[in-house]
N, C-alpha and C positions, 0 to 999 in steps of 0.2 A: 344467313350468313352473306356478307358481301366481301368480295376480294378483288382488288385492282392491282395489276402488276405491270411494271414498265417492260415494254417488249421492243424489238427491233425488227425491221423487215429482213427476211431471210435473202441471202444471195440466190441467184438463179441456179437451180439444180434439177436433176432427174432422180427420182426415188422410185424404186421397185421393191415391194414386199410380196408377202404371200397372198395379198388381197388386191392389190392395185398398182397400176403405174401412174406416178405423178409427174408432170412436166410443169416447172415453174419458172417464170421470168423474173422473179424476185418481187414483182408487184401482184401478179395473178397467177393461179394454179389451175390446171386442168388434170382430172382424174379419169382414168380408164380402169374399169373392173378388169380383173383378170379372167373373167368369163370371156373377155375379147382377146385373149393371150394369143390365139392362133392368128387372128386377124392382124394384131400388132406385129407379130413376128414375121408374117408374111410381108408386111409393108416394109420392115426393116431389111428383109431379104432382097426385095425388089430395089430398094435404094442401095443396098451394097452392090448388086450386080449391074444396074443401069445408071447409077450415080444421081438417080432422082425417083421419087415416088410420091403420088397423092391418092389417098383412098378416103372414101367417105361412107359412113352409116348414118342414114337419115341426115340430120343437120350437122353431124360432127365429123371432123377431118382430122386425119393424122398422116403425116408424110415428112418429106424434106429433100435436101439435095446436098451433094458434095461441092464444096467451094473449090475455086480454082487453085487455092493453096493448101487444100486437104481437109480442113475440118468439115464436119457435117452440121448443117443447120436443120434442127427439127422443128416442125410446127404442129400445133395441136389445138383443139377446141372447136367451138362453134364456128360455122362458115363465115360469119360476119365479125368474129371477135377471136382471132387466133392468137396463141402464145408462141414465141419463138425463143430457142436456145441454140447455142453452138456447142458441140461436143467435138473433142479430139478424136483421132482415129482409134486410139486404144480404148477410150471410154465408150465409143460407139459399139466397138466389137465386143466389150464386156457386156454392154446392154443386150446385144443380139444373143450372146450365149446364155444369159440369164433368162431371156425368154424362150430358150430351147432352139434357137435357130443355129444351124451348123454351117460353117463356111469358112 
């Protein structure tokens, strides 16, 4: 069987489900297994408290910073090939809560 479907590039997004966290800039997507949920949550907590955070595991990086006008920029991926997205404050807090971070 052969199947070809027309498709469009997705808009930038952050998706969390019961298996993984996905961060996509619309062109590329980075996935973190939820086996790393504690590390991801701790990174978001540091970012919330300090306004910036950068953490790495082997060659993978997760972090971000709060911009001067309020939104949060998240970056994720291989050290030499990061994906970046911008989240509003409410969306950032929703992600923190979904990962079990209290604050």
